[in-house]
C-alpha positions as CSV (number, residue, x, y, z in Angstrom):
1,M,12.9,82.7,29.0
2,G,13.1,79.3,30.7
3,P,15.0,78.2,33.4
4,E,17.7,76.3,31.4
5,E,18.3,79.7,29.6
6,I,18.6,81.9,32.5
7,G,21.5,79.4,33.6
8,A,23.4,79.4,30.7
9,R,23.3,83.2,31.2
10,R,25.6,85.6,33.7
11,P,26.1,89.0,34.1
12,L,28.8,91.1,32.6
13,T,30.4,93.8,34.1
14,D,28.4,96.5,31.5
15,G,24.9,94.6,32.5
16,S,25.2,92.3,29.1
17,S,25.2,88.5,29.1
18,L,26.6,85.6,26.8
19,H,25.2,82.7,25.6
20,E,26.6,79.1,26.5
21,G,27.9,79.2,23.1
22,E,29.2,82.7,22.9
23,Q,31.6,81.8,26.6
24,E,32.6,78.2,25.0
25,G,34.2,80.6,21.9
26,V,35.5,82.9,24.2
27,V,37.2,80.6,26.5
28,S,38.6,78.8,23.4
29,A,40.2,81.9,21.8
30,R,42.0,82.7,25.2
31,K,43.6,79.3,25.3
32,S,44.5,79.4,21.7
33,L,46.6,82.7,22.6
34,H,48.1,81.7,25.4
35,D,49.5,78.9,23.5
36,D,50.7,81.0,20.7
37,D,53.2,82.6,23.7
38,G,55.2,79.6,24.3
39,A,55.6,76.6,26.5
40,W,58.2,78.6,29.2
41,R,54.9,80.5,30.6
42,Q,52.7,78.3,33.0
43,P,49.0,79.4,32.4
44,A,47.2,80.0,35.3
45,P,43.2,79.0,35.4
46,A,41.2,82.0,34.4
47,P,38.0,82.7,36.0
48,E,35.2,83.1,34.5
49,P,35.1,86.6,33.7
50,E,31.9,87.7,35.2
51,V,33.6,86.1,38.5
52,A,37.1,87.9,38.0
53,A,35.3,91.2,37.4
54,R,33.6,91.0,41.0
55,Q,37.1,89.9,42.9
56,P,39.5,92.5,44.3
57,A,42.6,92.7,42.8
58,P,45.5,90.5,45.0
59,A,47.5,91.7,47.6
60,P,50.7,92.0,47.0
61,E,53.8,90.0,48.5
62,P,54.5,91.4,52.5
63,E,57.9,92.6,51.1
64,V,56.7,94.2,48.4
65,A,53.8,95.7,50.5
66,A,56.7,96.8,53.0
67,R,58.8,98.4,50.1
68,R,55.6,100.5,49.1
69,S,55.0,101.3,52.7
70,A,58.2,102.8,53.2
71,A,58.5,104.5,50.0
72,R,55.2,106.4,51.2
73,D,56.7,107.1,54.6
74,E,58.2,110.7,55.7
75,P,62.0,110.8,55.3
76,E,61.9,111.2,58.8
77,V,60.0,108.0,60.0
78,A,62.5,106.3,57.1
79,A,65.5,107.7,59.2
80,R,64.0,106.7,62.4
81,R,63.6,103.0,60.7
82,S,67.3,102.7,59.5
83,A,68.2,103.9,62.9
84,A,66.6,101.2,64.5
85,R,68.0,98.5,62.1
86,D,71.3,99.8,62.9
87,E,70.9,99.3,66.7
88,A,69.5,96.2,65.8
89,E,72.7,94.6,64.6
90,W,73.9,95.4,68.0
91,S,71.4,93.2,69.8
92,E,71.7,90.0,71.2
93,P,70.8,87.2,68.5
94,P,68.3,84.9,70.2
95,R,70.0,80.9,70.9
96,R,68.1,77.9,71.6
97,S,69.1,76.1,75.0
98,G,68.0,73.1,76.7
99,R,64.3,73.0,76.6
100,G,62.8,75.8,74.5
101,A,65.2,78.3,76.8
102,S,66.4,81.3,74.9
103,V,69.4,82.4,75.7
104,R,71.1,86.2,74.3
105,A,74.6,86.0,73.4
106,P,77.1,88.4,71.7
107,R,77.8,88.0,68.3
108,S,81.6,87.7,68.6
109,G,84.3,89.0,70.5
110,K,84.6,91.7,67.7
111,R,81.8,93.4,69.3
112,A,83.1,93.3,73.0
113,A,86.2,95.1,71.8
114,A,84.3,97.4,69.5
115,L,82.6,98.5,72.8
116,L,85.8,98.6,74.5
117,A,87.1,101.1,72.1
118,M,84.1,103.4,72.0
119,T,84.1,103.5,76.0
120,A,87.7,104.4,75.4
121,F,87.9,106.9,73.1
122,L,84.0,108.4,73.3
123,P,82.7,107.6,76.4
124,G,78.8,107.1,76.4
125,R,79.0,105.4,72.7
126,A,78.8,102.1,73.9
127,Q,75.7,102.6,76.1
128,A,74.1,104.6,72.9
129,A,74.4,101.5,71.0
130,A,74.4,98.9,73.5
131,G,72.0,100.3,76.0
132,P,71.2,101.7,78.3
133,R,70.4,104.4,76.0
134,P,69.5,107.3,77.7
135,I,72.8,107.1,79.6
136,G,74.7,106.5,76.9
137,R,73.3,110.0,75.2
138,L,74.0,112.0,78.1
139,A,77.6,110.3,78.8
140,I,78.3,111.9,75.4
141,L,76.9,115.5,76.0
142,I,79.4,115.2,78.6
143,T,82.0,114.1,76.9
144,L,82.0,116.9,74.3
145,A,81.8,119.1,76.9
146,C,84.9,118.3,78.6
147,W,86.5,118.1,74.7
148,A,85.4,121.6,74.6
149,V,86.8,122.8,77.6
150,L,89.9,121.0,76.7
151,A,90.2,122.6,73.5
152,L,89.9,126.3,75.4
153,T,92.2,125.2,78.0
154,A,94.4,124.3,75.2
155,I,94.1,127.9,73.1
156,G,94.5,129.6,76.6
157,F,98.0,128.1,76.9
158,L,98.7,129.1,73.5
159,V,98.0,132.5,73.8
160,L,97.8,133.4,77.7
161,R,99.9,130.8,79.6
162,G,100.1,132.7,82.4
163,A,96.6,134.0,83.2
164,T,95.4,130.4,82.1
165,I,97.9,129.0,85.4
166,N,96.4,131.4,87.5
167,T,93.0,130.4,86.9
168,I,93.4,126.8,86.8
169,I,95.0,127.0,90.4
170,S,92.9,130.0,91.7
171,P,91.6,129.1,95.3
172,V,88.2,129.5,94.0
173,L,88.3,127.0,90.7
174,A,90.9,124.8,92.0
175,P,88.4,122.8,94.2
176,V,85.6,123.0,91.9
177,I,87.8,121.3,89.0
178,C,89.1,118.5,91.7
179,T,85.3,117.7,92.7
180,V,84.4,117.8,88.5
181,L,87.7,115.3,87.9
182,V,86.4,113.2,90.8
183,G,83.3,112.8,89.1
184,L,83.9,112.7,85.8
185,G,86.6,109.5,87.4
186,I,83.5,107.5,89.0
187,G,81.4,108.2,86.1
188,W,83.5,106.9,83.6
189,A,84.0,103.7,85.9
190,L,80.4,103.2,85.9
191,L,80.5,103.5,82.3
192,W,83.2,101.0,82.2
193,L,81.0,98.6,84.0
194,M,77.9,98.7,82.0
195,T,80.5,98.3,78.7
196,L,81.0,95.1,80.5
197,W,78.0,93.9,81.3
198,A,76.9,94.4,77.4
199,A,79.7,92.7,76.2
200,K,78.4,89.6,78.4
201,P,82.1,88.1,78.7
202,G,80.8,84.9,80.2
203,S,78.9,83.9,76.9
204,L,82.7,84.3,75.0
205,G,84.0,81.5,76.6
206,P,86.6,81.4,79.1
207,A,89.5,82.7,77.0
208,K,87.9,85.6,75.2
209,G,85.7,86.4,78.4
210,G,88.6,86.7,81.0
211,A,90.5,88.6,78.2
212,V,87.7,90.9,77.9
213,A,87.3,91.4,81.5
214,V,90.5,92.1,82.3
215,A,91.0,94.5,79.6
216,T,87.7,96.6,81.1
217,L,89.7,96.8,84.4
218,L,92.9,97.9,83.1
219,L,91.2,100.4,80.9
220,M,89.3,101.5,83.8
221,A,92.0,101.9,86.1
222,V,94.0,104.0,83.5
223,T,91.3,106.4,82.5
224,S,89.7,106.7,86.1
225,G,93.1,106.6,87.5
226,T,94.4,109.3,85.8
227,L,91.5,111.7,86.8
228,F,91.8,110.8,90.2
229,A,95.6,111.3,89.8
230,A,95.0,114.6,88.4
231,A,92.5,115.9,91.1
232,Y,95.2,114.8,93.7
233,S,97.7,116.7,92.0
234,L,95.8,119.7,91.6
235,N,94.7,119.8,95.3
236,A,98.2,119.2,96.7
237,A,99.7,122.1,94.1
238,T,96.8,124.3,95.6
239,Q,97.4,123.2,99.2
240,A,101.2,124.4,98.5
241,F,100.7,127.3,97.1
242,N,98.5,128.6,99.5
243,S,101.1,128.4,102.2
244,M,103.8,129.2,99.9
245,F,102.4,132.2,98.2
246,A,100.4,133.7,100.8
247,D,100.7,137.5,101.6
248,G,103.0,138.1,98.8
249,D,104.3,141.1,96.8
250,E,102.7,142.1,93.1
251,V,106.3,141.0,91.6
252,K,106.2,142.1,88.0
253,P,109.1,142.5,85.3
254,V,111.2,145.5,85.0
255,N,112.0,146.8,82.0
256,G,110.7,143.7,80.5
257,R,112.6,141.0,82.9
258,Y,111.8,139.2,86.2
259,N,115.0,139.8,88.5
260,I,114.9,137.0,91.5
261,L,116.9,136.7,93.9
262,L,117.8,132.9,94.9
263,L,119.6,132.5,98.5
264,G,120.6,128.9,99.5
265,G,121.1,127.8,103.0
266,D,119.9,125.3,106.0
267,G,116.4,125.9,106.9
268,G,115.6,126.8,110.5
269,S,113.3,129.1,112.8
270,D,116.2,131.0,113.7
271,R,116.5,133.3,111.3
272,T,118.7,135.4,113.4
273,G,121.6,132.7,113.1
274,R,120.9,131.8,109.2
275,R,123.8,131.9,107.2
276,P,122.8,132.0,103.3
277,D,125.5,129.5,101.7
278,S,124.8,130.8,97.9
279,L,123.4,134.2,96.2
280,S,122.2,134.1,92.6
281,V,120.8,136.9,90.5
282,L,118.3,135.1,87.9
283,S,117.0,137.8,85.5
284,I,114.5,136.3,82.8
285,D,113.0,138.1,80.2
286,A,109.6,137.5,80.3
287,A,108.3,137.4,76.9
288,T,111.0,135.3,75.3
289,G,112.5,133.1,78.2
290,D,116.2,134.7,77.9
291,T,117.7,134.0,81.0
292,V,121.1,135.4,82.8
293,S,122.5,133.8,85.9
294,I,124.4,136.0,88.1
295,A,126.2,134.4,91.0
296,I,127.6,136.7,94.2
297,P,130.2,134.8,96.2
298,R,129.0,134.6,100.2
299,N,132.1,136.8,101.1
300,L,131.6,139.5,99.1
301,Q,132.6,143.0,100.7
302,N,131.6,146.3,100.6
303,A,127.7,145.5,99.3
304,P,125.9,148.8,98.3
305,F,122.8,149.4,98.9
306,P,120.3,151.5,96.2
307,E,118.8,155.0,97.1
308,S,115.3,153.7,97.8
309,S,116.7,151.2,100.3
310,P,116.3,152.0,104.3
311,L,119.5,150.4,104.8
312,H,121.1,153.1,102.4
313,A,121.3,155.2,105.4
314,V,122.4,153.0,108.1
315,Y,125.4,151.9,105.5
316,P,125.9,154.6,102.9
317,E,129.3,153.3,101.9
318,G,128.1,149.9,101.9
319,Y,127.9,146.8,103.8
320,N,131.4,147.7,105.1
321,C,132.7,146.8,108.6
322,G,135.5,144.5,108.0
323,D,135.9,141.3,107.4
324,D,132.6,140.5,109.6
325,C,130.7,142.3,106.9
326,I,130.8,139.7,104.1
327,I,127.4,139.5,102.5
328,N,125.8,136.1,103.5
329,T,126.1,138.0,107.6
330,L,123.5,140.6,106.2
331,Y,120.6,138.2,106.8
332,G,121.1,137.5,110.3
333,T,122.2,140.9,111.1
334,V,119.1,142.4,109.7
335,N,116.9,140.3,111.3
336,Q,118.2,140.8,114.6
337,D,119.0,144.6,114.7
338,Y,117.3,146.3,111.6
339,A,113.8,144.4,110.8
340,H,112.0,147.4,112.2
341,L,113.6,148.6,109.2
342,Y,111.0,146.8,107.0
343,P,107.5,146.8,108.3
344,G,105.2,144.3,107.6
345,A,107.8,142.4,105.7
346,K,107.2,138.5,106.8
347,D,111.2,138.2,106.2
348,A,113.3,141.5,106.8
349,G,116.6,139.6,106.1
350,A,115.6,138.4,102.9
351,K,114.3,141.9,102.1
352,A,117.6,143.5,102.8
353,M,119.5,140.6,101.3
354,M,117.3,141.9,97.6
355,D,118.2,145.2,98.4
356,A,121.8,144.3,98.7
357,A,121.7,142.0,95.4
358,S,120.2,145.3,93.5
359,G,123.1,147.5,94.5
360,V,125.8,144.6,93.5
361,T,124.2,143.8,90.2
362,G,122.5,147.3,88.9
363,L,119.3,145.7,88.6
364,T,116.0,145.9,90.3
365,V,115.5,142.9,92.3
366,T,111.8,142.3,93.1
367,G,111.5,138.8,94.2
368,Y,113.3,136.3,95.8
369,F,113.0,132.6,96.8
370,L,114.8,131.3,100.2
371,L,116.0,127.9,99.2
372,D,116.4,125.0,102.0
373,M,119.0,122.5,101.0
374,G,117.2,120.0,102.7
375,G,114.0,120.6,100.5
376,F,116.3,121.2,97.3
377,S,116.8,117.2,97.6
378,E,113.4,116.7,97.9
379,M,112.6,118.8,94.7
380,V,114.9,116.8,92.6
381,D,114.0,113.7,93.3
382,A,110.1,115.2,92.5
383,M,111.6,116.1,89.0
384,G,112.8,112.6,88.7
385,G,116.5,113.4,89.2
386,V,118.6,115.8,86.9
387,S,121.8,115.0,84.8
388,V,125.2,116.9,84.5
389,N,128.6,116.4,82.9
390,S,130.8,116.6,85.9
391,G,134.9,117.8,84.7
392,G,136.5,116.6,87.9
393,W,135.6,114.5,91.0
394,V,133.7,115.9,94.0
395,P,133.3,114.3,97.3
396,V,130.7,113.5,99.5
397,T,131.9,115.4,102.8
398,S,131.4,113.3,106.3
399,G,131.5,114.8,109.7
400,E,133.8,116.6,111.5
401,I,137.0,115.2,113.4
402,P,136.6,116.5,116.6
403,G,139.4,118.4,118.4
404,T,140.8,119.9,114.8
405,S,142.2,123.3,114.1
406,P,141.4,124.4,111.6
407,V,138.5,122.1,111.2
408,R,139.2,118.9,109.0
409,H,136.6,116.2,108.1
410,Y,136.9,112.1,108.1
411,P,137.7,110.9,104.8
412,P,134.7,111.8,102.1
413,S,132.0,109.1,102.6
414,E,131.9,108.9,98.7
415,W,133.2,110.2,95.3
416,M,131.1,111.5,92.6
417,A,133.4,110.2,89.3
418,P,133.9,112.8,86.4
419,G,131.9,112.6,83.4
420,R,128.1,112.4,83.1
421,L,126.0,112.0,86.0
422,T,122.7,111.4,86.7
423,L,121.8,113.0,89.9
424,D,119.0,111.9,92.9
425,G,118.0,114.5,95.3
426,Y,120.9,113.3,97.4
427,H,123.7,113.8,95.1
428,A,122.5,116.8,93.7
429,E,122.2,118.6,96.8
430,W,126.2,117.2,97.7
431,F,127.2,118.0,94.3
432,A,125.7,121.7,94.4
433,R,126.9,122.4,98.0
434,S,130.4,120.4,98.0
435,R,133.5,122.7,98.5
436,E,135.9,120.3,99.9
437,F,139.7,120.2,98.7
438,A,138.6,123.1,96.0
439,S,137.4,126.8,96.4
440,D,134.1,128.8,96.6
441,Y,134.0,129.7,93.2
442,N,134.1,125.8,92.1
443,R,130.7,125.1,94.2
444,I,129.4,128.5,92.5
445,K,130.0,126.9,88.9
446,R,128.2,123.8,90.2
447,Q,125.4,125.5,91.7
448,Q,124.9,127.2,88.5
449,C,125.2,124.0,86.3
450,V,122.6,122.2,88.6
451,Q,120.1,124.9,88.5
452,S,120.6,125.1,84.5
453,A,120.1,121.4,84.7
454,M,116.8,121.2,86.9
455,V,115.6,124.5,84.1
456,N,116.7,122.5,81.3
457,K,114.2,119.5,82.2
458,L,111.4,121.8,83.1
459,S,108.7,121.0,80.4
460,P,104.9,120.9,80.1
461,A,105.1,117.3,80.2
462,L,107.0,116.8,83.6
463,L,104.7,119.3,85.1
464,A,101.5,117.7,83.6
465,S,102.9,114.3,85.3
466,R,104.9,115.1,88.6
467,F,102.6,118.7,89.0
468,G,101.8,117.8,92.7
469,A,105.0,116.4,93.8
470,I,106.7,119.3,92.7
471,A,104.4,121.5,94.1
472,K,104.6,119.7,97.4
473,A,108.3,119.3,97.0
474,G,108.1,123.3,96.4
475,S,106.0,124.6,99.5
476,T,108.9,122.5,101.8
477,L,111.6,123.8,99.2
478,A,111.4,127.7,99.2
479,E,109.9,130.9,101.2
480,T,109.3,133.7,98.4
481,N,107.7,137.2,98.6
482,I,106.0,136.6,95.5
483,A,102.1,136.8,95.6
484,R,99.9,134.0,94.1
485,N,98.5,135.7,91.3
486,R,101.8,135.8,89.6
487,I,102.6,132.0,89.5
488,G,101.7,131.4,86.3
489,Y,103.6,134.2,84.7
490,I,106.9,133.2,86.6
491,V,106.1,129.6,85.7
492,D,105.6,130.6,82.2
493,A,109.2,132.7,81.9
494,G,110.8,129.8,83.4
495,L,109.0,127.7,80.9
496,R,110.5,129.8,77.9
497,S,113.8,129.5,79.5
498,R,113.8,126.1,78.8
499,G,116.2,124.2,76.4
500,K,117.9,127.7,75.8
501,E,121.5,129.3,76.5
502,Q,121.7,130.6,80.2
503,R,124.6,133.2,79.9
504,R,126.0,133.6,83.3
505,L,128.5,135.8,85.6
506,T,130.2,135.4,88.7
507,V,131.1,138.6,90.6
508,G,134.3,137.2,91.4
509,A,137.1,134.8,90.2
510,P,137.0,133.3,87.1
511,D,135.2,136.3,85.5
512,F,136.9,138.8,87.7
513,P,140.3,138.8,89.6
514,D,141.0,136.9,92.4
515,L,140.4,139.8,95.3
516,F,137.4,140.8,93.5
517,S,135.6,139.9,96.3
518,T,137.4,142.0,98.8
519,Y,138.2,145.2,96.6
520,P,134.9,145.1,94.2
521,D,134.3,147.5,91.6
522,F,130.4,147.8,91.5
523,D,130.7,150.1,88.7
524,L,132.5,147.3,86.6
525,V,129.8,144.9,87.9
526,H,126.9,147.1,86.8
527,T,128.7,147.9,82.7
528,R,129.4,143.7,82.5
529,V,126.0,142.9,83.8
530,R,124.2,145.5,81.5
531,D,126.0,143.9,79.0
532,L,125.4,140.6,79.4
533,V,121.4,141.3,79.8
534,S,121.4,143.5,76.9
535,D,123.5,140.8,74.8
536,A,119.8,138.6,74.6
537,P,119.1,136.7,71.1
538,S,116.4,138.8,70.5
539,A,114.9,142.1,72.3
540,S,112.2,141.7,74.8
541,T,109.2,143.7,74.7
542,G,108.4,144.0,77.8
543,A,105.4,142.5,77.7
544,V,104.1,139.4,80.2
545,R,102.8,137.7,76.7
546,A,104.5,136.2,73.8
547,P,103.3,135.6,70.5
548,V,101.4,132.4,69.9
549,A,104.0,131.5,67.6
550,A,106.7,131.1,70.2
551,A,104.2,130.5,73.3
552,L,105.1,126.8,73.5
553,P,108.6,125.8,74.7
554,R,110.1,123.6,72.9
555,L,109.5,120.1,73.9
556,G,112.8,118.5,73.6
557,A,116.1,119.8,75.4
558,A,118.1,121.7,73.4
559,P,122.1,121.2,73.5
560,W,123.4,123.8,76.5
561,A,127.2,124.5,76.4
562,P,128.0,128.0,76.4
563,A,131.5,128.8,75.0
564,S,132.9,129.9,78.4
565,V,132.2,126.5,79.8
566,V,134.2,124.1,78.6
567,V,134.1,120.5,80.2
568,P,137.5,118.7,80.1
569,Q,138.4,115.2,79.6
570,A,138.9,114.3,83.1
571,A,142.6,113.0,84.1
572,T,143.0,109.3,85.0
573,K,146.1,109.1,86.7
574,A,147.5,111.2,89.6
575,P,150.3,113.5,88.9
576,D,152.3,110.4,90.1
577,G,151.1,108.0,87.8
578,T,149.0,106.5,90.1
579,P,145.5,105.5,88.7
580,I,142.5,107.5,90.3
581,T,140.0,105.5,92.0
582,P,137.6,106.3,95.3
583,E,140.0,104.5,97.1
584,Y,143.2,106.4,96.1
585,L,141.3,109.3,96.7
586,N,140.7,108.5,100.1
587,R,143.5,107.2,100.8
588,L,144.9,110.9,100.3
589,A,142.7,112.1,102.4
590,Q,143.9,110.0,105.4
591,E,147.5,111.1,104.9
592,R,146.3,114.7,104.8
593,D,148.0,115.2,101.0
594,D,145.7,117.9,100.2
595,D,147.8,119.7,97.7
596,T,147.6,116.2,96.0
597,L,143.4,116.2,96.2
598,A,143.6,120.2,95.3
599,A,145.2,119.1,92.0
600,I,142.9,116.1,91.3
601,V,139.7,118.1,91.8
602,K,140.9,121.2,90.8
603,D,138.4,120.8,87.8
604,N,135.3,120.0,89.1
605,G,133.7,123.3,89.0
606,N,133.3,122.9,85.4
607,C,129.9,121.6,84.2
608,T,127.6,121.7,81.8
609,P,123.8,120.3,82.2
610,A,123.7,117.1,80.4
611,E,121.1,116.7,77.6
């Protein structure tokens, strides 16, 4: 075979060969078949058969190869790539500026707003998306842990509120909580700064960028500031409780009720000279919050003592020595002459007053609060004031006029008009204490009214927002024998009483005859108190904890107006027809027309807490 014949043959894939003529026939047949397919298909130059046989298959396009590769990947690899694409959406696309410089900027103001929202509602989420991601993931874990702790605390308030409050304010845990709150506040502030850096407000233009920066700083102040304020309030409350409830007694409910004596008077270090101006017993059902207030006139005589009292041997017939033995003198007498009968008591006079209150009411009084009326005004201010409906004009008494006998005062410096009054601490104190031109019984009713108004205003929201101020005011307001580990249960009972009708009784007029304070019948008092306590809306279980359904007090103050107390429409004119104004009342005071003044203010004891 010659060279021409060899050149005319080419090897096939199966090792055979075609002559040149046969090759031309095959090519011609292929072209004919292609032409029959139609003109819409553009023919591609076909390689010679033997060359095509030796060439590898053409490589697929890059996108096709990527899809095939992704399909072959393991599921977790695909998930990681998907997450990477999601995070890439938060990356800042490059933007050319100047001579080939590359500047990164956020896509729009919406992205900055989204980052701020993430930091507000789920701290760390913005960093997990825009970086630094390790810090973001750690912050998210801390946030979730905080939500879990808050959820457990909320459950504790539902089912074990007293124990939960005691735990939070315990001397061991409270400092730890304060430290954690400060740390969380600092951490949240740092996250806000990282979020501001990731938002790049400088690249959004002056208007949008400035708005983002201001919004970030405001949100940082609100969120971190709230945590710092909470730490401060808890620390202040802890210090107040440490001083106020140190070395107290284990005060527990008796027959399901806390019976606590409230003593009001001017504070001072001289206990022997102190005479409480007001005395009342609060009997609170530990499970339901049902409250009974029993006022004891300060001029009550012959107060008996239970046989368990050390004073029973001293005064077996009661505190009876004539006009000098009215009940409010007992405090100073015991501190001066009989303090040894109450060994270990930090205030023997207050202990003796508890015994006397037990003998008067027939209840077992186990706790007391000695209220400094100067601190009382601070407490009302800490609560944001109180509101009452007053039935008459109440004077703010001025100083004594020297040399007058009986003692007279200068005309009142101010008059509180009848109707709805919103009182700050100063005016609430005078509203509760004033008795000029009126009787002690009018003052007692106003004191009970202010107490009820304060209880009605007490709420979880108020405690949360003003906890530190209230606790600080309480430390200057009151002395008590109640142990620190009972605080939570007392607060719990007080919260339950909010919004409920507080039934009231005065051991004297108008609930008893006018001379009852001088000639009391304590068996009758015991019967009235027993009937009043047993007339609770629902029976007490004697338990400290209430069922979950009744655990939280009503958040809205319910109307409070016992049927026995009616606030009349105050007269607008004096008996002679003269319009009643503060100026007119002071003119009567200057003229010493006490009879007309007494007729005008006679209804100022009628009072109810305002809604």
